[in-house]
C-alpha positions as CSV (number, residue, x, y, z in Angstrom):
1,X,-105.3,-90.8,69.3
2,X,-104.1,-90.1,72.8
3,X,-105.2,-86.8,74.4
4,X,-101.7,-85.6,75.0
5,X,-100.8,-86.2,71.3
6,X,-103.9,-84.4,70.1
7,X,-103.3,-81.5,72.4
8,X,-99.7,-81.0,71.1
9,X,-100.9,-81.2,67.5
10,X,-103.9,-78.9,67.9
11,X,-101.9,-76.2,69.7
12,X,-99.5,-76.2,66.7
13,X,-102.4,-76.2,64.2
14,X,-104.0,-73.2,65.9
15,X,-100.9,-71.1,65.1
16,X,-100.8,-72.4,61.5
17,X,-104.4,-71.5,61.1
18,X,-104.0,-68.1,62.7
19,X,-101.0,-67.3,60.5
20,X,-103.0,-68.3,57.4
21,X,-105.9,-66.0,58.4
22,X,-103.9,-63.1,59.7
23,X,-105.2,-63.4,63.3
24,X,-102.7,-62.4,65.9
25,X,-102.7,-64.0,69.4
26,X,-104.2,-61.7,72.0
27,X,-105.8,-59.4,69.4
28,X,-109.2,-57.8,69.9
29,X,-110.5,-60.0,67.1
30,X,-112.7,-62.9,68.2
31,X,-111.2,-65.9,66.3
32,X,-113.8,-68.6,65.5
33,X,-113.1,-72.0,66.8
34,X,-115.6,-73.5,64.4
35,X,-113.8,-71.8,61.5
36,X,-110.5,-73.4,62.8
37,X,-112.2,-76.8,63.1
38,X,-113.5,-76.6,59.5
39,X,-110.0,-75.6,58.3
40,X,-108.4,-78.5,60.2
41,X,-110.9,-80.9,58.8
42,X,-110.4,-79.7,55.3
43,X,-106.6,-80.0,55.7
44,X,-107.0,-83.6,56.8
45,X,-106.4,-83.1,60.5
46,X,-109.8,-84.1,61.7
47,X,-108.4,-87.2,63.5
48,X,-106.8,-84.9,66.1
49,X,-110.3,-84.2,67.4
50,X,-111.1,-87.8,68.2
51,X,-109.7,-88.7,71.6
52,X,-111.1,-89.7,74.9
53,X,-112.0,-86.9,77.2
54,X,-114.2,-86.3,80.2
55,X,-115.5,-83.0,78.9
56,X,-115.4,-84.0,75.3
57,X,-112.7,-83.6,72.6
58,X,-114.2,-80.5,71.1
59,X,-114.5,-78.7,74.4
60,X,-110.9,-79.5,75.2
61,X,-109.8,-78.4,71.7
62,X,-111.7,-75.1,72.0
63,X,-110.0,-74.5,75.4
64,X,-106.6,-75.1,73.9
65,X,-107.5,-72.8,70.9
66,X,-108.5,-70.0,73.3
67,X,-105.3,-70.5,75.4
68,X,-103.0,-70.4,72.4
69,X,-104.7,-67.3,71.0
70,X,-104.9,-65.7,74.5
71,X,-108.7,-65.5,74.3
72,X,-109.5,-67.1,77.7
73,X,-111.1,-63.9,78.8
74,X,-114.1,-65.0,76.6
75,X,-114.8,-68.1,78.8
């Protein structure tokens, strides 16, 4: 899996997960990356979290998760 492909897929999946859980982007809720990751794994999307990365694929995926849900203020 290439990083750019994984990024595109993960950003789309974040919105699918948020819609399924009722979480709105930019809300005061603190969405859980680990809950998102468990959901993605259960849906068969775990392969999107296996790509080469300097910081590590989970760190990159969590950053994209925060960006998509406008939660970067937490970092």
